[in-house]
C-alpha positions in Angstrom: 0.0 0.0 0.0 1.2 3.5 -0.8 2.1 5.8 2.1 -0.4 8.5 2.6 0.9 12.0 2.2 -0.3 15.3 3.6 -2.3 17.4 1.1 -2.8 21.1 1.0 -5.5 21.5 -1.7 -7.6 18.3 -1.3 -8.8 16.1 1.5 -9.1 12.3 1.7 -11.7 11.0 4.1 -11.7 7.2 4.7 -15.0 5.6 5.8 -16.1 2.0 6.1 -17.4 1.4 2.6 -16.2 4.6 0.8 -13.3 7.0 0.4 -14.0 10.7 -0.2 -11.7 12.7 -2.4 -12.6 16.3 -1.6 -11.5 19.3 -3.6 -10.5 21.7 -0.9 -9.8 25.2 -2.2 -13.2 26.8 -1.2 -11.9 30.3 -1.3 -10.9 29.8 -4.9 -14.1 27.9 -5.8 -12.0 24.8 -6.0 -10.2 26.1 -9.2 -7.8 23.5 -10.5 -4.3 24.8 -10.0 -1.3 22.8 -11.2 -0.3 21.9 -7.6 -3.8 20.8 -6.9 -3.9 18.6 -10.0 -0.7 16.9 -8.8 -2.3 16.2 -5.4 -5.4 14.7 -7.1 -3.2 12.4 -9.2 -1.3 11.3 -6.1 -4.5 10.9 -4.1 -6.2 8.7 -6.8 -3.1 6.4 -6.8 -3.3 6.1 -3.0 -7.1 5.6 -3.0 -6.8 2.8 -5.6 -4.6 0.9 -3.1 -7.3 1.0 -0.4 -9.9 -1.8 0.3 -13.0 0.4 0.0 -15.0 -0.2 -3.2 -16.4 3.3 -3.6 -14.8 6.6 -4.3 -16.8 9.8 -3.6 -15.8 12.9 -5.5 -17.0 16.2 -4.1 -16.0 19.8 -3.6 -15.8 21.8 -0.4 -17.6 25.1 0.0 -20.2 26.7 -2.2 -19.3 25.1 -5.5 -17.9 21.8 -6.8 -15.3 23.2 -9.2 -14.9 26.2 -11.5 -12.4 24.5 -13.7 -8.8 25.7 -14.4 -7.2 28.3 -12.2 -7.6 31.5 -14.2 -5.2 33.5 -12.0 -2.5 30.9 -12.5 -3.0 30.8 -16.3 -3.1 34.6 -16.6 0.1 34.9 -14.6 1.9 33.2 -17.4 3.3 29.7 -17.5 6.2 28.3 -19.3 5.9 25.6 -22.0 7.3 23.0 -19.6 4.8 23.9 -16.9 1.9 23.9 -19.3 2.9 20.5 -20.7 3.2 19.2 -17.2 -0.4 20.4 -16.5 -1.6 18.7 -19.7 0.1 15.4 -18.8 -1.1 15.5 -15.2 -4.7 15.9 -16.4 -4.2 13.0 -18.7 -2.9 10.8 -15.9 -5.9 11.8 -13.8 -8.2 10.8 -16.6 -6.5 7.4 -16.9 -6.7 6.8 -13.1 -10.4 7.7 -13.1 -11.3 5.7 -16.2 -9.3 2.6 -15.2 -10.2 2.2 -11.5 -12.2 -0.8 -10.6 -13.9 1.1 -7.8 -17.4 2.7 -8.2 -17.1 6.5 -8.4 -19.9 8.7 -7.2 -19.7 12.4 -7.9 -21.6 14.8 -5.7 -22.2 18.1 -7.5 -23.3 21.5 -6.5 -22.9 25.2 -7.4 -20.8 25.4 -10.6 -19.4 22.4 -12.4 -17.1 23.9 -15.0 -14.2 23.0 -17.4 -11.9 20.3 -16.0 -14.0 19.9 -13.0 -17.0 18.9 -15.2 -14.8 16.5 -17.2 -13.5 14.8 -14.1 -17.1 14.4 -12.8 -18.1 12.6 -16.1 -15.8 9.7 -15.1 -18.1 9.0 -12.2 -20.4 6.0 -12.5 -23.1 7.9 -10.6 -23.5 11.7 -10.6 -25.8 13.4 -8.0 -26.5 17.1 -8.5 -28.1 19.7 -6.2 -31.0 21.8 -7.6 -29.5 25.0 -9.1 -26.2 23.4 -10.2 -24.8 24.9 -13.4 -22.7 23.1 -15.9 -20.4 24.6 -18.5 -17.4 24.0 -20.7 -16.1 27.5 -21.5 -13.0 26.5 -23.5 -14.3 28.0 -26.8 -14.6 31.4 -25.2 -11.1 31.4 -23.6 -9.3 30.0 -26.7 -8.5 26.7 -25.0 -9.2 23.0 -25.7 -10.8 20.4 -23.5 -8.3 18.2 -21.7 -8.5 15.2 -19.3 -9.9 13.0 -22.1 -12.8 15.3 -22.4 -13.8 14.6 -26.0 -14.0 10.9 -25.5 -15.8 11.0 -22.2 -18.3 13.5 -23.5 -19.0 11.4 -26.6 -19.5 8.4 -24.4 -22.0 10.2 -22.2 -24.1 12.4 -24.5 -23.3 11.4 -28.0 -21.8 13.3 -31.0 -24.5 15.9 -31.8 -24.9 17.3 -28.2 -21.1 17.1 -27.6 -20.5 19.3 -30.7 -23.2 21.8 -29.7 -21.9 22.0 -26.1 -18.3 22.5 -27.1 -18.9 24.8 -30.0 -21.2 27.2 -28.1 -19.8 27.0 -24.6 -23.2 27.8 -23.1 -24.2 27.0 -19.6 -26.6 24.1 -18.8 -29.0 24.1 -16.0 -29.3 21.0 -13.8 -32.6 20.2 -15.6 -30.7 20.4 -19.0 -28.0 18.2 -17.5 -30.5 15.6 -16.4 -32.2 15.6 -19.8 -28.8 15.0 -21.5 -27.9 12.2 -19.0 -25.0 14.2 -17.6 -26.4 13.4 -14.2 -28.2 10.4 -12.7 -30.2 12.2 -10.0 -31.2 15.8 -9.1 -32.1 16.5 -5.4 -32.6 19.5 -3.2 -29.2 20.7 -1.9 -30.0 19.7 1.7 -30.7 16.1 0.5 -27.3 15.5 -1.2 -25.9 13.6 1.8 -29.0 11.4 2.0 -28.9 10.6 -1.7 -25.1 9.8 -1.5 -25.6 7.5 1.4 -28.4 5.8 -0.4 -26.2 4.9 -3.3 -23.3 3.8 -1.0 -25.7 1.5 0.9 -27.0 0.0 -2.3 -23.6 -0.6 -3.8 -22.3 -2.0 -0.5 -25.0 -4.7 -0.6 -23.8 -6.0 -4.0 -21.0 -8.5 -4.6 -17.9 -6.4 -4.9 -16.2 -8.7 -7.4 -19.2 -8.7 -9.7 -19.4 -5.0 -9.6 -15.8 -4.8 -10.7 -16.4 -7.2 -13.5 -19.4 -5.2 -14.8 -17.5 -1.9 -14.5 -14.5 -3.2 -16.4 -16.8 -4.8 -19.1 -18.5 -1.5 -19.6 -15.2 0.3 -20.0 -13.9 -2.2 -22.4 -17.1 -2.2 -24.4 -16.8 1.6 -24.8 -13.1 1.3 -25.9 -13.2 -1.7 -28.2 -14.9 -3.1 -31.3 -18.0 -5.2 -31.1 -16.2 -8.5 -31.8 -13.7 -7.7 -29.0 -16.6 -6.9 -26.7 -18.1 -10.3 -27.3 -14.8 -12.0 -26.5 -14.5 -10.0 -23.3 -18.0 -10.9 -22.3 -17.2 -14.6 -22.6 -14.1 -14.1 -20.4 -16.1 -12.1 -17.9 -18.8 -14.7 -17.8 -16.2 -17.4 -16.9 -14.7 -15.2 -14.2 -18.1 -14.6 -12.7 -19.0 -18.3 -12.9 -15.7 -19.1 -11.1 -16.5 -16.4 -8.5 -20.0 -17.9 -7.8 -18.5 -21.3 -7.4 -16.1 -19.9 -4.8 -19.0 -18.3 -2.9 -21.0 -21.5 -3.0 -23.9 -20.0 -4.9 -24.2 -22.8 -7.4 
């Protein structure tokens, strides 16, 4: 197991069945500075070594995340620093996409830019009423990072992805629900209850089978149809073996 380090811009809260990864720059609306991204990358590697089967991704304060740190970017960064930022975001995308753990994102306030893209790697997304979603890259002369094009296409399809990226307009939580960007909309004071409900439900399921299903879904998204059928057969054999071990057959 990796040694846990101290973090300045995030928090890790370990519970019985879940580990919370909390964006913790509330005075900056959880803007993603380069040092914060490095901590997220480190934290995900550590969390993946823990026994809990659920990762909760949420933000401290009055908003989930406003995306990239504009002050840092306007201050000017070297090419090496910018490339380091890009590569760190890509590593975060890989860690989120490849984890066998169930990810639940708890969203409120503003879910913008890189913060929104990270939330899309969650298996379940719960949003408070009044939450606003936006990818403003078109208006700031930037491009979507963190595997954003792929994960958007996976979630909302080609037509809506193009409209969303080309226009950069804000989406209400109702729009997000209609586009399947979120699973559930709840009053802000019910976010904790909704989260616990999902944790309890997932905790009651066979953990190995959850992992098999999650990996099968990821592989189906990445691969060709024939490859998917082969992987389904392999997964079926794995699950059959697991059921025998558990004495269910």
